[in-house]
C-alpha positions as CSV (number, residue, x, y, z in Angstrom):
1,X,95.5,97.0,149.9
2,X,97.8,100.0,149.0
3,X,96.5,103.5,149.4
4,X,96.0,105.4,146.3
5,X,96.0,109.1,145.8
6,X,93.9,110.8,143.2
7,X,95.6,113.0,140.6
8,X,94.1,114.8,137.6
9,X,96.1,114.9,134.3
10,X,95.3,116.3,130.9
11,X,96.0,114.5,127.6
12,X,95.5,115.5,124.0
13,X,92.5,113.9,122.5
14,X,94.9,111.6,120.3
15,X,96.9,110.5,123.2
16,X,93.9,109.8,125.4
17,X,92.4,107.7,122.5
18,X,95.6,105.7,122.4
19,X,95.6,105.1,126.0
20,X,91.8,104.0,125.8
21,X,92.5,101.6,122.9
22,X,95.4,100.1,124.7
23,X,93.4,99.5,127.9
24,X,90.7,97.9,125.8
25,X,93.1,95.6,124.1
26,X,94.9,94.6,127.3
27,X,91.6,94.6,129.3
28,X,93.0,96.8,132.1
29,X,92.0,100.1,133.4
30,X,93.3,103.4,132.1
31,X,94.8,104.1,135.3
32,X,97.0,101.1,135.3
33,X,98.1,102.1,131.7
34,X,99.2,105.5,132.9
35,X,100.6,104.3,136.2
36,X,102.8,101.7,134.3
37,X,103.9,104.4,131.8
38,X,104.9,106.9,134.6
39,X,106.8,104.2,136.7
40,X,108.6,103.2,133.6
41,X,109.5,106.8,132.9
42,X,110.7,107.4,136.5
43,X,112.6,104.0,136.8
44,X,114.9,105.1,134.1
45,X,114.9,101.7,132.2
46,X,118.3,101.0,130.8
47,X,118.8,100.5,127.1
48,X,119.8,96.9,127.8
49,X,116.2,96.2,129.4
50,X,114.5,98.0,126.5
51,X,116.5,96.0,124.0
52,X,115.9,92.7,125.7
53,X,112.2,93.4,125.7
54,X,112.2,94.4,122.1
55,X,114.2,91.3,121.3
56,X,111.7,89.0,123.0
57,X,108.9,90.7,121.1
58,X,110.5,90.3,117.9
59,X,111.3,86.6,118.6
60,X,107.6,86.1,119.3
61,X,106.6,87.9,116.2
62,X,109.1,85.9,114.2
63,X,107.7,82.4,115.5
64,X,104.1,83.7,114.7
65,X,105.2,84.5,111.1
66,X,106.7,81.0,110.8
67,X,103.6,79.4,111.9
68,X,101.5,81.6,109.5
69,X,103.9,80.8,106.6
70,X,103.5,76.9,107.5
71,X,99.7,77.4,107.6
72,X,99.7,79.2,104.3
73,X,101.6,76.5,102.7
74,X,99.3,73.8,103.9
75,X,96.3,75.8,102.6
76,X,98.0,76.5,99.2
77,X,98.7,72.8,98.8
78,X,95.2,71.9,99.7
79,X,93.6,74.4,97.3
80,X,96.0,73.1,94.5
81,X,95.1,69.5,95.1
82,X,91.4,70.2,95.2
83,X,91.4,72.3,91.9
84,X,93.4,69.6,90.2
85,X,91.1,66.8,91.5
86,X,88.0,68.9,90.5
87,X,89.4,69.5,87.0
88,X,90.0,65.7,86.5
89,X,86.6,64.6,87.6
90,X,84.2,67.4,86.4
91,X,82.9,66.7,82.9
92,X,82.4,69.7,80.6
93,X,78.7,71.1,80.6
94,X,76.9,70.7,77.3
95,X,75.9,74.0,75.6
96,X,72.2,73.3,76.1
97,X,72.7,73.0,80.0
98,X,74.8,76.1,80.4
99,X,72.0,78.3,81.9
100,X,70.9,75.7,84.5
101,X,74.4,74.9,85.3
102,X,75.2,78.6,86.1
103,X,72.0,78.8,88.2
104,X,72.9,75.7,90.1
105,X,76.5,77.0,90.6
106,X,75.1,80.3,91.9
107,X,73.0,78.4,94.4
108,X,75.7,76.1,95.6
109,X,78.2,79.0,95.9
110,X,75.6,81.0,98.1
111,X,75.4,77.9,100.3
112,X,79.2,77.7,100.4
113,X,79.5,81.3,101.4
114,X,76.9,80.9,104.2
115,X,78.7,77.8,105.6
116,X,82.0,79.7,105.3
117,X,80.6,82.6,107.2
118,X,79.2,80.5,110.0
119,X,82.6,78.6,110.3
120,X,84.6,81.8,110.4
121,X,82.1,83.2,113.0
122,X,82.6,80.2,115.3
123,X,86.4,80.4,115.1
124,X,86.7,76.8,114.1
125,X,89.5,76.7,111.4
126,X,90.2,74.2,108.8
127,X,93.9,73.5,110.0
128,X,92.6,72.8,113.6
129,X,89.9,70.5,112.2
130,X,92.4,68.8,110.1
131,X,94.7,68.1,112.9
132,X,91.8,66.7,114.9
133,X,91.0,64.5,112.1
134,X,94.4,63.3,111.6
135,X,94.8,62.5,115.4
136,X,91.5,60.6,115.3
137,X,92.5,58.8,112.1
138,X,95.8,57.8,113.7
139,X,94.2,56.6,116.9
140,X,91.7,54.5,114.9
141,X,94.4,53.0,112.7
142,X,96.4,51.9,115.8
143,X,93.2,50.6,117.4
144,X,92.6,48.6,114.3
145,X,96.1,47.3,114.2
146,X,95.9,46.3,117.8
147,X,92.4,44.5,117.2
148,X,93.7,42.7,114.0
149,X,96.7,41.6,115.8
150,X,94.5,40.0,118.4
151,X,92.7,38.0,115.8
152,X,95.7,36.5,114.3
């Protein structure tokens, strides 16, 4: 274990808040944040090192944006297909049933919102569930093909 010496330093409240926020985000101590910052300052990081680090971070952000773009495209297509299907199969509501249809719609929407809130709270997302469903469907299809091939 390396020996450590205590040192008291003073920060502006704004800078201290930033250090505390970073420590919480990274789940490290404030001392570790300050120590890394001082070491970086004293090491005289070259411009090339800083540029390489920035380039890696930008590349990572670019990949994340690409993944979000793909997810958004899937969700847009999903909503579009659902709306199209719903409009095709839902008959118009007669004038005499408008009030009861509105009440039933409000009740169903409340249930939908509660279910959505629960799903968002658990972190289980539609696209993850969709990929699991597709994998299980493909596995079942290949199992069925193998089984039907055995019967022939």
